[in-house]
C-alpha positions as a Python dict, from the first residue, in 0.01 Angstrom:
ca = {
    (1, 'M'): (0, 0, 0),
    (2, 'K'): (-175, -10, 319),
    (3, 'G'): (-555, -54, 302),
    (4, 'F'): (-576, -159, -92),
    (5, 'G'): (-486, -546, -45),
    (6, 'T'): (-161, -652, -220),
    (7, 'D'): (-156, -770, -575),
    (8, 'E'): (165, -996, -549),
    (9, 'D'): (115, -1090, -916),
    (10, 'A'): (170, -730, -1007),
    (11, 'I'): (458, -705, -759),
    (12, 'I'): (644, -992, -938),
    (13, 'D'): (549, -881, -1281),
    (14, 'I'): (700, -528, -1231),
    (15, 'V'): (1005, -625, -1032),
    (16, 'A'): (1108, -945, -1266),
    (17, 'R'): (1082, -739, -1562),
    (18, 'R'): (1317, -461, -1454),
    (19, 'S'): (1697, -424, -1430),
    (20, 'N'): (1864, -343, -1113),
    (21, 'A'): (1913, -10, -1201),
    (22, 'Q'): (1561, 41, -1294),
    (23, 'R'): (1445, -124, -937),
    (24, 'Q'): (1699, 139, -766),
    (25, 'E'): (1491, 412, -934),
    (26, 'I'): (1158, 277, -830),
    (27, 'R'): (1289, 270, -479),
    (28, 'Q'): (1418, 627, -495),
    (29, 'S'): (1084, 746, -661),
    (30, 'F'): (863, 573, -398),
    (31, 'K'): (1060, 758, -132),
    (32, 'S'): (1039, 1076, -293),
    (33, 'L'): (688, 1071, -402),
    (34, 'L'): (518, 918, -95),
    (35, 'G'): (779, 972, 155),
    (36, 'R'): (782, 604, 275),
    (37, 'D'): (1036, 318, 228),
    (38, 'L'): (924, 71, -18),
    (39, 'M'): (1147, -215, 126),
    (40, 'K'): (951, -158, 468),
    (41, 'D'): (615, -150, 278),
    (42, 'L'): (670, -482, 99),
    (43, 'K'): (835, -653, 405),
    (44, 'S'): (496, -572, 555),
    (45, 'E'): (255, -693, 271),
    (46, 'L'): (438, -999, 128),
    (47, 'S'): (402, -1344, 242),
    (48, 'K'): (757, -1474, 377),
    (49, 'N'): (921, -1651, 92),
    (50, 'L'): (791, -1424, -162),
    (51, 'E'): (918, -1102, 66),
    (52, 'R'): (1261, -1275, 82),
    (53, 'L'): (1264, -1323, -322),
    (54, 'I'): (1142, -948, -379),
    (55, 'I'): (1370, -789, -123),
    (56, 'G'): (1668, -970, -260),
    (57, 'L'): (1584, -839, -602),
    (58, 'M'): (1532, -487, -473),
    (59, 'L'): (1871, -470, -302),
    (60, 'T'): (2157, -332, -510),
    (61, 'P'): (2427, -589, -578),
    (62, 'A'): (2661, -445, -315),
    (63, 'E'): (2367, -465, -49),
    (64, 'F'): (2252, -826, -128),
    (65, 'D'): (2646, -914, -119),
    (66, 'A'): (2667, -753, 225),
    (67, 'K'): (2331, -919, 318),
    (68, 'M'): (2449, -1286, 208),
    (69, 'M'): (2778, -1208, 400),
    (70, 'K'): (2632, -1129, 712),
    (71, 'K'): (2415, -1435, 702),
    (72, 'A'): (2712, -1675, 629),
    (73, 'M'): (2909, -1514, 922),
    (74, 'E'): (2620, -1572, 1150),
    (75, 'N'): (2588, -1924, 1080),
    (76, 'W'): (2973, -2012, 1061),
    (77, 'P'): (3133, -2238, 1351),
    (78, 'A'): (3402, -2051, 1568),
    (79, 'P'): (3734, -2018, 1495),
    (80, 'P'): (3969, -2192, 1378),
    (81, 'T'): (3744, -2247, 1077),
    (82, 'P'): (3799, -1989, 846),
    (83, 'P'): (3499, -1794, 732),
    (84, 'P'): (3345, -1812, 380),
    (85, 'L'): (3422, -1455, 280),
    (86, 'L'): (3715, -1555, 62),
    (87, 'S'): (3475, -1759, -151),
    (88, 'I'): (3239, -1444, -205),
    (89, 'S'): (3515, -1208, -273),
    (90, 'D'): (3717, -1429, -497),
    (91, 'K'): (3403, -1451, -702),
    (92, 'E'): (3369, -1091, -725),
    (93, 'V'): (3753, -1032, -783),
    (94, 'N'): (3732, -1278, -1084),
    (95, 'R'): (3436, -1127, -1247),
    (96, 'P'): (3531, -976, -1571),
    (97, 'F'): (3550, -597, -1573),
    (98, 'K'): (3272, -430, -1777),
    (99, 'R'): (3330, -100, -1963),
}
């Protein structure tokens, strides 16, 4: 991406129209073909709010959940207030299983 300028509209179009599985394939292909980390390239090229959105979409669901849990824990007051982990894990546990 370096040196070419960034076509943010094209990035949005590509990322928004793909499933998470397809986005993971894009990440892997970028790494194997170019030897670079797509996430680092996107972070360096996109404006802050767009970066947060695109990076969030490019993460796997587990990576996204872990990132959000970490962020919630960083901003949570000290004990005895319980952290918000239960609400996140309850949501995941109560999600119907797909076969």
